N, C-alpha and C positions, 0 to 999 in steps of 0.2 A: 437722357443722353441722346445726342443727335446721331441718327443712323449714318449720315453722310461722313461724319468725322471718324466713326469706327471703320467705315469702308475705306476712307482715305488712309487710315493707319495700317490696315491690312495691305492695301496696294503699295504703300511705301515700304513695308517690310518684305514684300515678295517681289518687288519690282526688279531688283537687281541681286540675284543670288551670288554673283561674282563679287559684289561689294562686301558681302559678309565674310569672304575669305581674306585672311590677313595678307597684306602685300608681300611680306617676307616669304610666305608659303608659295606664292605665285613665282617669285624670283628664284626660288630654289629648284623648281621643277623646270629644267631646261630640256627641250626636245633634242634627242640625239639625231645626228645627221643620218639620212637614209642609207648612205654607204656603210656606216657603222652597223646599222641594223642588219643589213644584208651580210656583212662580214661575220657578225656574230651568229646569224642563222646558219650560214654555210659551215662555220666552225662546229656548231652543235650537231649538224648532220654528219660531219666528218667524225666527230667523237662517237656518235652512235654506230657508225660503220665500223670504227675501230673496236668498240665493245663487242659488236656482233662477230667480227673476225676472231677476237680473242676467245669468245665463248665457243665458237665452232672449233677452233684449234684445241681448246681444252676438252671438248667433247670427243674429238678424234684421238687425242693422246690419252684420254682416260684420266685426266688430272682432277677429277672431282666435280665436273660440271654436269648437271643433269640435263636430260634432253629437253625438258620443258623450259629451262632457263635459256638454253641456246635458241630455241624456237622463239621465245619471247624477245630476246635480243635482236634476232634477225628480223622479226616483224616490226619492232620499233624502228629499226634502221630503214626498213623498206617503206614504212609509212612516212617517215620523216623525209626520205628522198622523194617520194611521190608528191608530198606537199610542196617541197622546194621546187620541183619540176612544174607543178601547177602554178605556183607564184611566178616563176620565170615565164611560162607561157602567157599568163595574163599581162605581165609587163611588156612582153614583145607585142602582144595584140594591141595594147594601149598605145605603144610607140607607133605601130603601123597605122592606127587610126589617126593619131595626131599628124603623122607625116602625110596622110591622105587628105587632110583638110586644106581647103583653099582659102587664102586670106585676101 
């Protein structure tokens, strides 16, 4: 067996991993617009804030919400908000850098 032919066979099989993916699978995965991603993320943060408010209200009224459940809900909401704020700050920073460029 010729060693060059086996190397050529390996190179041909690993040369293009994208070629191994079916074209229909590539066509089905469309990228969502960036604005839709941001809208969904803000909606999720808002939902977590609402869950935290409901948990705190349930804790204060004594309607069966445990203290640890209320604290977990508020921490989830707080962390989600901090993450959204960090993403916003990075986006503003990137925008400012682009605007500072000279062409």
